[in-house]
N, C-alpha and C positions, 0 to 999 in steps of 0.2 A: 471107302474100302479099297485097298490095293491088293493086287494079286487075285487069285481065284478061290482062296479059302473063305468059306462062309462062317460067320459067327452066329450064335443063337439069336442075336437081334437083327440079323439080315432077313427081313420079311419079304424083300423084293429081289428078283433077279432079272437082269436085262433081257434074257432070252424068253422069259415067260411073263413079262410085265404087260398088264392090260389096264387101261384107265378105269374100267368098271370095278376093279379091285384095288384101286389106288386111294389111299387115305387122303392124299392131297387133292386129287380130282374130285372126290366125293365132298370134301369140305368146301371146295370152290363152288360146287353145284348147290350145296345147302346155303352157303353165304349169298349166292346170287338170288336164290329163292327168297331168303329172308329180306334182302334189300329191295327186291321187286315188290314184295307184299307191304313192307314198311313205306316205300314210295307211294304205293296205291293209297294207303291210309292217310299219309301226310300230304297227298296231292290236293286235298281240299284247302290246304293253306298255301298252295302254289309253291311247294317245296320239293326238291329232289334230294337224293342221298348226299350229293356233294354240297348241298346247302344246309340240310337239317343236321348233319353230323357236326360241322363247326359251330352251328347255332347252339346245339346242345352242349358241346364242349365249352363254349363261352359261358353258359349257364353254370357249369360245374367249376370253372376256373376263370375268374374274372380278370386275372392278370395275364392276358395273352396278346401276342403280336401275330401278324400274318406268318412270319417265319417259324415261330414256336408251334403254331397250329399245324402247319405243313409237316413239321418234324414229328409232332406227337401223333398225328393222324395217319402218317405215312402216305400223304397225298402230295402230288407235284406242287411246288410253290406257285407256278403259274395258274394251275387249276384252282388253288385256294384263293388266289387274288381275284380270279374271275367270279368265284362263288361269293366272296365277300363284297365285290362290286355289286352283284345282283341283290344281295341281302341289304346293302346300304341303300340301293335304289328303291327297294321295297319298304324302307323305313324300319328295318329290324335291327340294324346296328349303325353305329357311327364310329368314325375314326377320330381319335384325339391324340395330338402330338404331346409327347412327354414334356413336362416342365423342367425335368432335370437333364434330359438328353434329347435334343431336338431331332436327332436321327431316328428315335424310336417312336413308333405310332402304336398306341394302344387301341384295342378293339373293345367297344362298350355296347352291350345290348340296350336297345330302347325298351320302353315298357311293352310295346307290341312284340318285339323280338323275344323278350323274356316270357311273355304270355304264351307264345307259340312254342318256345323251347320247352316249356313245362309239359307240353302235350307229347313230346317225343317218347318219354319213358312208357307212357300208356300204350302208344302204338307198338313200341318194341316188345313190351311184355305180352301184348295180345298176339303178335306175330310169332314170337319165340314159343309161347305156350302152344300155339297151333302146330308148330313144327315138332314139338315134343309130345304131341298127342299120343297116348298109349304107353309112354314111358312112365316107370315108377319114379318116385322121388330119389330112391337109391340109384337107379340107372342114370338119371339126370346128373346127380352129384358125381357119379363115376365118370360120365362123359366130360364134365367140366374139369375134374381132376386130371384126366388123361390129356385133354387139350392143353391144360396148364403145363403139364410135363413136356409136351411137344414144344410149347413156346420156350420153355427153359432150355431144351435141347437145341433149338434153333439159335437162341441167344449165345449158348456156349460155342456153337459152330462159328457164328459171326465173330465172337471174341477171339477164337483160335485163328481165324483167317485175317484178323485185323493186322495192318502193316506193323504196328508196334508190338504185336505178339510174336512176330517172326524172330528167330534167334539172330543175334548180331554176329557178323563174321568174326571168327576167332574166339567167340564166347564158349566157355565150357558148358557141355550139356549134362 
């Protein structure tokens, strides 16, 4: 927003902003709680969030590389590499060099890794259901729909701020 004119969608103002009323701050606290509880459930398999998340993603998408996982999960490439190293040491995945392009290394779940990755949805469902305790199905659906709208708004902001989205000098507007 530029200037001082408020629009109907301006829910926050700098002079009266408080974290306790911030959607972003509250979402961050909820996510932190969900991840802590999921970590607690998956700790019996000696896994942390940074490990079980790529493990589960590999179960869903078998054609993955370290770089694609980092990109898709929004995790720093170095952190993904460390997590994959730990998972490989634990015997849950192996790296296989591509036969068509030697620069590419594919990540493949072992049988043990696949067995543990299949436990992730159960843990997440349990944790999410506990966090949604007292919500009706309609409220849960509404929450998901609103979060999806926020994701789309964020994607639109990123697209508008992308270097190739900026008008070219001398271009007609």
